[in-house]
N, C-alpha and C positions, 0 to 999 in steps of 0.2 A: 546303403542304399539313400542313407540322408545326402550326402554329399553328391549323390548322381541325380538327383532331383533339381530342376531349373528353379532358380530363386524369382519367385513372385514378388515382382515390385510393389503391386497395389496391397498386398498382404502385410509387406514391412510399413508402409505410410499409412495403413491402418493403426498401426501400434504406436506411431510418433504423438500423437497426442496424450496417451497413458502414460510414455514416457517423460513428456514434459511436465505432466501432472507430478509424477513421482519425483522428478529432479526437484522440482519448484518448493514441494514441502519438505523436503530434506536440507536446500539451499538457505530458505528463508529465515528459519530459527537460528541459522549460523552469522547471518550479516546483520540481525538486528536481534543480539543477546537481549535478555529481560533485565540484567544489571552491568552499567557500564564502569560504574565505579562507586565507592561509599564514603571514602574521605580522601582529601587532598593532602598536600605533602607536610601541612602542618598539623594534622590529625584532626582537623576541624570540616564539618560537612560542609560542602559548597554550597553556596548559596548563590540565586540571581544577582545579587549587588557584586559579585566577584567580576561579573562580565560586563564588557564593553558594550555599544549598542550594535557594531559589526557584528559582534559575536552573539546578540540575541537574533539577530537576522538568520543567520547559520543555524541557532538553535528553533528557529521558528519554522526553517524550511524541512529540518529534520523530524521537527513533530508533525508536520503535514505529511510528509512520505509517510512515516512511521504508521499514523492513523489510516492513511489510505491503505498501504500493505496489510494490516492486521484486519482490514474489512475482508480481505480474501485469504488471510492466513494468521487465524488466532492463536499463535502458539507463543508459548513463553509469557503468557499473560501474569502480572503481579499487579501487587497493590503499591508499590513503590518503583519507581524508575529513575533513580538518583541523577541529579546533573552532573555532565562528565567532567572528568579533570582536565584542567588545562596543563600540556607540558609545552617549557619554554614558552609561554604565550599563546599556543596553539592549541586547538580543541581536537579531537579523535577526528582522523581521515574521512570517516563515513558522514562527518556533519559538512564538510565542504563538497563531497561528492552528492548528498542529499539535494544541497542549492542547484548544482549544476542540472540534478533529473527534473527539480520542481521548475526550474525556468524554462527547461526544454518543454516541458508539460504545459506550461503557461503561455509560450510562444504559440504551439500547437492548438490549445484551445482558441486564442484570439484570432489566428489564421481561420480555423474553422468558423468561427464566429461571422468572420467579413465575408468570407465565402458561402455564408448562409447555409451550412451545412449542419445546424443544430436548429431544431426545431424549439418550440415554445416549452415543451414537457422537460426537454433534455436541459434546457437552460435552468429551467425550474428544479430540476434535480441536483444542477450542478450549485447553484446558489443555496439551495436547501442544506447542502454539506458545507459549503465553504465559510458562509457568515456565522453561524453557529461554531465553527470549529477555530474560526481566525478569532475568535475572544481569548482563546487559551493557547496560542502558538508562542508567547513569551517575548513578542516585539513589543508590548507592554509589559514590564516586569511585574511577576507573580511572586509572591513572597511564599516561601517554602524550600523545599529541597528536592521538588519532583518535577522533571525536565517534561514528561508525558504521562498520562494517567488514562489507564482504558475506561473509566467511567465518565470520562468528557464526552465520548463518542456516541453515548446512547441515544441522543437525539439527534445529531448531526447524521448519523448512519443511515437514518430514514431517505436522504438525500441519495445516498449511493444505493440505497436497496431500488429506489425508483428508477435510477438508470439502468441496475441490473434487469429489471422487471420489465421496461422498454425495450432492451438489447433481445432479451428471451422472446417477448412478444413478436416483435420484428422477423425473428428467425422461424417464428412458429408458421407466422403467416405469411412467410416467403418474401419479405419487403426488403431483403438484401441480397445481395449479388453472394450466389454459392450457399444461400438458404437450405437447399435440399441437402448438400455435402455436408452441411456443419451440424445440422438438425441432430443426428445420431450422436454426435459426439457431445453436444449441447446437454442431451438428456443423460448419456453416460456422466458427463461433468458432475451435473446438478445430483444425480444418484450418489455418487462417489463423495463428493464434498458434504454432504448431508450426513453422510457415515462418519466422514472423519470428524466432522464440526460435531456430532453427537459424542463420538469418544473424547475429543478434546475439551 
């Protein structure tokens, strides 16, 4: 009986957002583990003074992407996220990948700004996030052993919260294309995330 029924494409498409959410929350903790390494090859704790200026750029891009992702996926939170260990003069691969991702995001951001796709509220939310968080991105050396710290985001996350609130409001008021289609999924997503965050 099951195999004789015709496949309803719409019923399959309805499940895709939920599948994406489940996959996302399983993959992100694997991509950004809470502890990258504790000591270097000389059995001493890695410190920012061991890194070149070019290394600090990659540390900064990783930190920015880390903080952004943690806003949506607060898993593997820890009091201490140790600086990465350089192997043969290179940082772990995810630091270089983070730089590429952040670069693409900034290019898209600048393009959107030039095309006047961003209103004052969105720009305010972006700056409210980037300005405070830029202080702790290691472009300017920070003493200690921590590459990222969850507590650094408490104030800056207000900016991302503003952006998410603007997005939700635009969907509810049907100001975005396909708002009526997205609205049920958005409500389900917020409900599901609230439960997940409460557990996390």
